[in-house]
C-alpha positions as CSV (number, residue, x, y, z in Angstrom):
1,M,14.8,-3.9,-9.8
2,T,15.2,-5.2,-6.3
3,L,13.0,-3.9,-4.2
4,F,14.0,-3.8,0.0
5,Y,11.3,-5.7,1.9
6,R,11.1,-6.5,5.6
7,E,10.4,-10.3,7.1
8,V,8.2,-11.1,9.7
9,G,7.2,-15.1,10.4
10,S,9.3,-18.2,9.4
11,S,6.5,-20.8,8.8
12,G,3.4,-20.8,7.2
13,P,2.2,-19.8,4.1
14,A,3.4,-16.8,2.3
15,V,1.6,-13.1,2.7
16,L,3.3,-10.2,0.4
17,I,2.1,-6.8,1.9
18,L,2.0,-3.9,-0.5
19,H,2.0,-0.3,0.9
20,G,0.0,3.1,-0.1
21,L,1.4,6.0,-1.8
22,F,3.9,7.6,0.6
23,G,4.1,4.7,2.9
24,M,6.5,1.9,3.2
25,S,6.9,-1.7,4.6
26,D,7.3,0.1,8.4
27,N,4.3,1.2,8.6
28,W,2.4,-2.5,8.3
29,L,5.3,-3.9,11.0
30,S,3.6,-3.7,14.0
31,F,0.2,-5.1,12.3
32,A,2.4,-8.2,10.8
33,R,3.5,-8.2,14.0
34,R,0.0,-9.7,14.8
35,L,0.0,-12.8,12.1
36,E,3.5,-14.0,12.8
37,N,2.9,-17.0,14.8
38,D,1.0,-18.5,11.6
39,Y,2.4,-16.5,8.1
40,H,5.5,-15.5,6.8
41,L,5.0,-11.9,6.1
42,F,7.2,-10.1,3.2
43,L,6.6,-6.6,3.3
44,L,8.1,-4.9,0.3
45,D,9.2,-0.6,0.2
46,L,7.8,-0.2,-3.8
47,R,9.8,2.1,-6.1
48,N,10.2,5.4,-5.0
49,H,9.4,5.0,-1.5
50,G,11.0,4.0,1.3
51,R,14.9,2.2,0.8
52,S,13.8,1.2,-2.5
53,P,15.9,2.0,-5.2
54,H,14.0,5.4,-7.2
55,S,13.5,5.6,-11.2
56,A,11.6,8.2,-13.6
57,E,8.9,5.5,-14.6
58,M,6.7,5.3,-12.1
59,N,3.0,3.1,-13.4
60,Y,1.4,-0.2,-12.3
61,G,2.9,-1.7,-14.9
62,V,6.8,-1.5,-13.9
63,M,5.5,-1.7,-10.9
64,A,3.4,-4.8,-11.0
65,G,6.7,-5.9,-12.3
66,D,8.7,-5.3,-9.8
67,V,6.3,-7.2,-7.1
68,S,6.4,-10.4,-9.9
69,A,10.1,-10.5,-9.8
70,F,10.1,-10.3,-5.8
71,I,8.3,-13.5,-5.9
72,R,9.6,-15.3,-8.3
73,E,13.0,-14.5,-6.9
74,T,12.6,-14.3,-3.1
75,I,9.7,-16.0,-2.5
76,G,10.2,-18.2,-4.8
77,T,6.4,-20.1,-4.8
78,A,2.4,-18.0,-5.5
79,C,1.7,-16.3,-1.9
80,S,-1.4,-14.0,-0.9
81,V,-1.2,-10.4,-1.4
82,V,-2.1,-7.7,0.6
83,G,-2.6,-4.2,-0.9
84,H,-3.7,-0.5,0.7
85,S,-4.4,2.5,-2.0
86,M,-1.9,2.5,-4.0
87,G,-0.6,-0.7,-3.3
88,G,-3.8,-2.3,-3.6
89,K,-4.2,-1.2,-7.2
90,V,-0.2,-2.8,-7.7
91,A,-1.7,-6.0,-6.5
92,M,-5.3,-5.9,-8.4
93,Q,-2.7,-5.5,-11.7
94,L,-0.4,-8.5,-10.5
95,A,-3.5,-10.4,-10.2
96,L,-5.5,-9.7,-13.0
97,E,-2.0,-9.7,-15.2
98,Q,-0.2,-12.8,-13.7
99,P,-2.7,-15.1,-11.7
100,Q,-0.7,-17.7,-11.3
101,L,1.5,-15.8,-9.1
102,I,-1.3,-15.0,-6.2
103,N,-3.2,-17.1,-4.2
104,T,-6.2,-14.9,-2.2
105,L,-6.0,-11.6,-3.2
106,V,-7.5,-8.6,-0.4
107,S,-7.6,-4.8,-1.2
108,V,-7.6,-3.1,0.9
109,D,-9.4,0.7,0.9
110,I,-9.3,0.4,-2.9
111,A,-11.1,0.1,-6.1
112,P,-10.6,-0.7,-9.7
113,K,-10.9,3.3,-10.5
114,R,-9.9,6.2,-11.2
115,Y,-9.8,8.9,-8.0
116,R,-10.3,12.9,-8.4
117,T,-8.3,14.4,-5.7
118,S,-6.4,17.5,-5.3
119,Q,-5.4,16.5,-1.5
120,F,-1.9,14.5,-3.3
121,H,-1.0,17.1,-5.0
122,D,-1.0,19.8,-2.2
123,F,1.3,17.3,-0.3
124,L,3.5,16.8,-2.6
125,T,3.6,20.8,-3.4
126,V,4.4,21.4,-0.2
127,M,6.6,18.6,1.0
128,M,8.3,19.3,-1.9
129,G,8.9,23.2,-1.3
130,M,10.2,22.6,2.3
131,D,14.2,23.1,2.3
132,L,14.9,20.5,4.4
133,T,18.9,22.1,4.8
134,T,17.0,24.9,7.2
135,L,15.5,22.0,9.4
136,N,17.0,21.4,13.1
137,S,14.0,19.1,14.2
138,R,10.8,17.0,12.8
139,G,9.2,19.4,14.7
140,Q,9.7,22.2,11.8
141,A,8.8,20.2,9.0
142,D,5.5,19.8,11.5
143,D,4.6,23.1,11.9
144,I,4.7,23.4,8.2
145,L,2.5,20.5,7.4
146,K,0.1,21.6,9.8
147,E,0.6,25.8,8.8
148,K,0.2,25.0,5.2
149,L,-2.2,21.6,5.2
150,N,-4.3,22.4,8.0
151,L,-3.6,18.3,8.6
152,P,-4.5,16.0,11.1
153,L,-1.3,15.0,13.6
154,A,-1.4,11.2,12.4
155,T,-1.6,12.3,8.9
156,R,1.3,14.7,9.6
157,Q,3.2,11.9,11.2
158,F,2.6,9.5,8.2
159,L,3.5,11.7,6.3
160,L,6.9,13.0,8.4
161,K,7.8,9.3,8.8
162,N,9.5,9.7,5.0
163,I,12.1,12.2,6.8
164,Y,15.2,11.5,8.1
165,R,18.7,11.9,9.0
166,N,21.2,10.6,6.3
167,D,25.3,9.5,6.9
168,Q,25.6,13.6,6.9
169,N,23.0,13.8,9.7
170,R,21.0,16.0,7.3
171,F,17.6,15.6,6.6
172,Q,16.4,14.1,3.6
173,W,13.2,12.7,1.5
174,R,12.9,8.8,1.0
175,A,10.5,8.8,-1.2
176,N,11.6,10.2,-4.5
177,L,8.9,12.8,-5.0
178,S,9.3,13.7,-7.7
179,A,8.6,11.0,-9.3
180,L,5.5,10.9,-7.3
181,F,4.3,14.2,-8.3
182,T,5.4,13.6,-12.5
183,N,3.5,10.3,-12.1
184,L,0.7,11.3,-9.9
185,E,-2.0,11.3,-12.3
186,T,-1.3,7.8,-13.8
187,L,-1.7,6.2,-9.8
188,L,-5.0,8.4,-9.6
189,D,-5.9,6.1,-12.4
190,E,-7.7,2.5,-11.9
191,P,-4.8,0.1,-12.7
192,G,-4.2,-2.3,-15.7
193,T,-7.6,-4.1,-16.1
194,A,-6.9,-6.7,-18.5
195,G,-8.5,-10.3,-18.0
196,V,-10.4,-11.7,-15.1
197,F,-9.1,-12.9,-11.7
198,D,-11.2,-15.6,-10.5
199,K,-9.5,-16.8,-7.4
200,P,-10.3,-15.9,-3.7
201,A,-10.7,-11.8,-2.8
202,L,-11.2,-10.2,-0.2
203,F,-12.1,-6.2,-0.5
204,A,-11.9,-4.7,2.7
205,R,-13.0,-1.2,3.2
206,G,-12.8,1.3,6.1
207,S,-16.6,2.1,7.5
208,A,-15.1,5.3,8.2
209,S,-13.2,5.7,4.9
210,P,-14.9,7.2,1.2
211,Y,-12.5,5.1,-0.8
212,I,-14.7,2.1,-1.9
213,K,-18.7,2.7,-2.4
214,E,-21.8,0.9,-3.1
215,D,-21.5,1.9,-6.9
216,D,-18.0,0.2,-6.6
217,I,-19.1,-3.0,-6.2
218,P,-20.4,-4.0,-9.6
219,R,-16.9,-2.8,-11.1
220,I,-15.1,-5.2,-8.3
221,R,-17.0,-7.8,-8.8
222,A,-17.1,-8.1,-12.9
223,L,-12.8,-8.1,-13.1
224,F,-13.0,-10.5,-9.4
225,P,-16.3,-12.6,-9.4
226,R,-14.9,-13.9,-5.9
227,A,-14.7,-11.0,-4.1
228,E,-16.2,-10.5,-1.0
229,I,-16.6,-7.0,0.3
230,R,-16.5,-6.2,4.4
231,D,-16.3,-2.9,5.6
232,I,-14.4,-2.5,8.7
233,P,-16.1,-1.4,11.3
234,G,-14.4,2.0,13.2
235,A,-11.5,2.0,10.4
236,N,-10.3,5.0,8.1
237,H,-8.6,5.2,4.7
238,W,-5.4,3.3,6.8
239,V,-7.9,0.4,8.0
240,H,-4.3,-1.1,9.6
241,A,-3.2,1.7,11.9
242,S,-7.0,2.5,13.1
243,A,-9.5,-0.9,13.5
244,P,-6.0,-3.3,13.3
245,A,-7.9,-5.9,15.3
246,A,-10.8,-6.0,12.7
247,L,-8.6,-5.9,10.3
248,E,-6.6,-9.4,11.3
249,A,-10.0,-10.8,12.5
250,A,-11.1,-10.4,8.8
251,L,-8.2,-11.6,7.4
252,R,-7.5,-14.7,9.1
253,D,-11.7,-15.3,8.4
254,F,-10.8,-14.8,4.6
255,W,-8.4,-16.5,4.5
256,Q,-9.6,-19.7,7.1
257,K,-13.0,-19.7,4.0
258,A,-10.6,-19.6,1.0
259,K,-9.7,-23.2,2.1
260,C,-6.2,-22.8,0.4
261,G,-4.2,-22.2,3.8
262,N,-2.9,-18.9,2.1
C-alpha cells in the first residue's frame, strides 16, 4: 500500500512521524515546522486515515508493513520514528520486528498494552450515524457531536478535521470509519511484542494524561530496555498540540543524548 505523506525540511537526520487514531499527517504539521531547520521530517497518513488508501484489513502487523515499505522505498535509510497513540503502537511493532530500520524510537503517550475504553466506539457510532448529505456546514456536524457526545471543543475539532468537501462539493469522511469500527478491538489491543528493541527509546507521557501509568513501566522496559520515561508538563493525550514546546525540547534532548544524530 502506497501511503500519502507530507515532507518538511530537506536536510538533517530523517524523522518519520505517525499519527494516532482519527488523526492524519496534517495534525503534526505545525509541530514538524519547529524541527524543520535541523531534521528532514516525513509525516505519514496511515492506512484508512487522511489521504492514504482504504482497506478492510487493519491491524498492527499490516500497518507496520506499510511503514516498513515506506522507509525502504521513500526514505531509503534507517531513521528515527515518532508515533503518537495508535501510531506509537505501529512504531513499537515495527521496532520489535525490524529494528534495523529504526535508529531511535519515540512513543508519545501510549504504552504497549491493551486499552479498555468505550469512547472510541461511541465516537464512531455517532460519526457513522451522521447523514452528511443533509449538512450544509461543519458547524452542523459540530452541533451533532456536541449534543450526542458532549465532547470538549478541541476534541470535536480534531474529529471534524476528517470531514472534507469532495469534487462534487459534498461533505465526506476522509477516514474509513467502517474499517475503524470493524477493527477497533484490534487497534485497542497491544501491538505484536515478539522481540526486544535494544536501541534508544523515549516514552513521552502527558502529565495530564492517564495513558501511561506507573505500572506500565516494567512492561515498557522489558521490551525496550533502553527506554527513558519522560513526563511532558501541562500536556494531555494530544501532547504535540497541548505542549508543543515541551515536547520539542524533550525530543531534541533525547536525540542529542542518543548520540546518533537521529
